[in-house]
C-alpha positions as CSV (number, residue, x, y, z in Angstrom):
1,X,77.6,73.8,126.4
2,X,77.1,70.3,126.2
3,X,73.5,69.5,126.9
4,X,73.9,66.3,128.7
5,X,76.0,67.9,131.2
6,X,74.0,71.0,131.7
7,X,77.5,72.6,132.9
8,X,78.4,76.1,131.1
9,X,82.1,75.8,130.5
10,X,84.7,78.5,130.8
11,X,88.2,78.0,129.7
12,X,90.4,75.9,131.5
13,X,87.6,74.4,133.6
14,X,87.1,70.4,133.4
15,X,84.5,69.0,131.4
16,X,82.2,66.3,132.9
17,X,79.9,64.2,131.1
18,X,79.0,61.7,134.0
19,X,78.7,61.6,137.8
20,X,81.6,59.2,137.4
21,X,84.0,61.7,135.0
22,X,83.3,63.6,138.4
23,X,84.3,61.4,140.6
24,X,87.2,60.6,138.4
25,X,88.4,64.6,138.7
26,X,88.0,64.4,142.5
27,X,90.0,61.5,142.6
28,X,92.5,62.6,140.5
29,X,92.8,65.6,143.2
30,X,93.4,63.7,146.1
31,X,96.3,61.7,144.0
32,X,97.7,65.2,143.2
33,X,97.3,66.3,146.7
34,X,99.2,62.8,148.2
35,X,101.9,63.5,145.2
36,X,102.6,67.0,146.7
37,X,102.6,65.7,150.0
38,X,105.2,63.1,149.4
39,X,106.7,65.6,147.6
40,X,107.3,68.2,150.2
41,X,107.8,65.1,152.9
42,X,111.3,64.8,150.6
43,X,112.2,68.2,151.1
44,X,111.7,69.5,154.5
45,X,114.6,69.6,157.0
46,X,112.9,68.6,160.3
47,X,112.2,65.0,160.2
48,X,109.1,65.4,162.5
49,X,107.1,67.5,160.4
50,X,108.4,65.3,157.3
51,X,106.2,62.6,159.3
52,X,103.5,64.8,159.9
53,X,103.6,65.6,156.2
54,X,103.3,62.0,155.0
55,X,100.5,61.9,157.4
56,X,98.7,64.5,155.2
57,X,100.0,62.6,152.2
58,X,98.2,59.0,153.7
59,X,94.7,61.3,154.6
60,X,94.5,61.7,150.8
61,X,95.0,58.4,150.1
62,X,92.1,57.8,152.7
63,X,89.9,60.6,150.9
64,X,90.9,58.7,147.4
65,X,89.7,55.5,149.0
66,X,86.6,57.2,149.8
67,X,85.9,58.3,146.9
68,X,86.4,55.4,144.8
69,X,83.7,53.5,147.3
70,X,81.6,56.3,146.5
71,X,82.1,56.0,142.9
72,X,81.4,52.5,143.2
73,X,78.4,52.9,144.8
74,X,79.5,50.9,148.1
75,X,78.8,54.0,150.4
76,X,77.4,57.7,150.2
77,X,78.2,61.5,150.9
78,X,77.5,62.1,154.6
79,X,75.3,65.1,154.1
80,X,75.8,66.9,157.5
81,X,76.7,70.6,157.3
82,X,80.1,71.4,157.9
83,X,80.7,74.7,160.0
84,X,84.1,76.6,159.7
85,X,86.4,78.8,162.1
86,X,87.5,80.8,159.0
87,X,90.6,80.5,160.1
88,X,92.2,79.8,156.6
89,X,90.6,83.3,155.4
90,X,92.4,85.0,157.8
91,X,95.8,82.7,157.9
92,X,98.9,84.1,156.5
93,X,99.8,82.7,152.9
94,X,102.4,80.0,153.5
95,X,104.6,78.6,150.9
96,X,106.3,75.3,150.7
97,X,109.8,75.9,151.9
98,X,112.5,73.0,153.4
99,X,112.7,75.0,156.6
100,X,108.8,75.3,157.1
101,X,106.9,75.0,160.4
102,X,104.0,73.2,161.5
103,X,102.1,76.1,161.9
104,X,103.3,76.4,158.3
105,X,102.2,73.6,157.2
106,X,98.5,73.8,158.6
107,X,98.3,77.2,157.1
108,X,99.3,75.9,153.8
109,X,97.1,72.4,154.0
110,X,94.1,74.8,155.2
111,X,94.5,77.0,152.0
112,X,94.8,73.7,149.6
113,X,91.1,72.4,151.1
114,X,89.7,75.6,150.6
115,X,90.8,75.8,147.3
116,X,89.4,72.5,146.4
117,X,85.9,73.5,148.2
118,X,85.9,76.4,145.9
119,X,86.8,74.3,142.7
120,X,83.6,71.9,143.8
121,X,81.0,74.6,144.7
122,X,81.9,77.0,141.9
123,X,81.4,74.3,139.5
124,X,78.2,73.3,141.7
125,X,76.6,76.9,141.0
126,X,77.0,76.7,137.1
127,X,75.4,73.4,136.3
128,X,71.8,72.7,135.9
129,X,72.2,68.8,136.1
130,X,70.6,68.3,139.4
131,X,72.8,65.1,139.8
132,X,75.8,66.5,139.1
133,X,75.1,69.5,141.3
134,X,74.5,67.3,144.2
135,X,77.6,65.4,143.5
136,X,79.6,68.2,143.5
137,X,78.2,69.9,146.3
138,X,79.0,66.5,148.2
139,X,82.5,66.9,147.1
140,X,82.7,70.5,148.7
141,X,81.4,69.2,151.9
142,X,84.0,66.5,152.2
143,X,86.8,69.4,151.3
144,X,84.8,71.4,153.7
145,X,85.3,68.4,156.6
146,X,88.9,68.5,155.9
147,X,89.6,72.2,156.0
148,X,87.6,72.1,159.3
149,X,89.4,69.5,160.9
150,X,92.9,71.7,159.6
151,X,91.3,74.6,161.3
152,X,90.9,73.0,164.4
153,X,94.5,71.7,164.6
154,X,95.9,75.2,163.6
155,X,93.7,77.7,166.1
156,X,95.1,74.9,168.8
157,X,98.7,75.4,167.8
158,X,98.3,79.2,167.3
159,X,96.2,80.0,170.5
């Protein structure tokens, strides 16, 4: 365990030496999500769904820009509590496919946001560095907000 971070590491876990490292990791995650959605948009048959997926990719760019502003010290994390409809927990698994529906896309996106939330909360739970924990919990709240927005849309579409 590196003394400077206070994070207990396991195999395949990211190694952070600073809050900047954590934010760089989160920015990388947003870039990967953008690339995933852009790649998916190229494969789907439905033109309207393709545009929606591109919108999700743009959302990921906006998330990245927000994280870059946080990293630069221009803005901070929103410290509000974020609720959940727990829709992602009960939604069926969805795999990317050329014929996926809008509801499938929402389920896929919710689960991606839930995974990101879990990564940050799990990392926060094992660090002994208070600044790192606060940063990781801030990132988790950001992902929870994204997930909640998708859950609301999913709930609306499946009602």
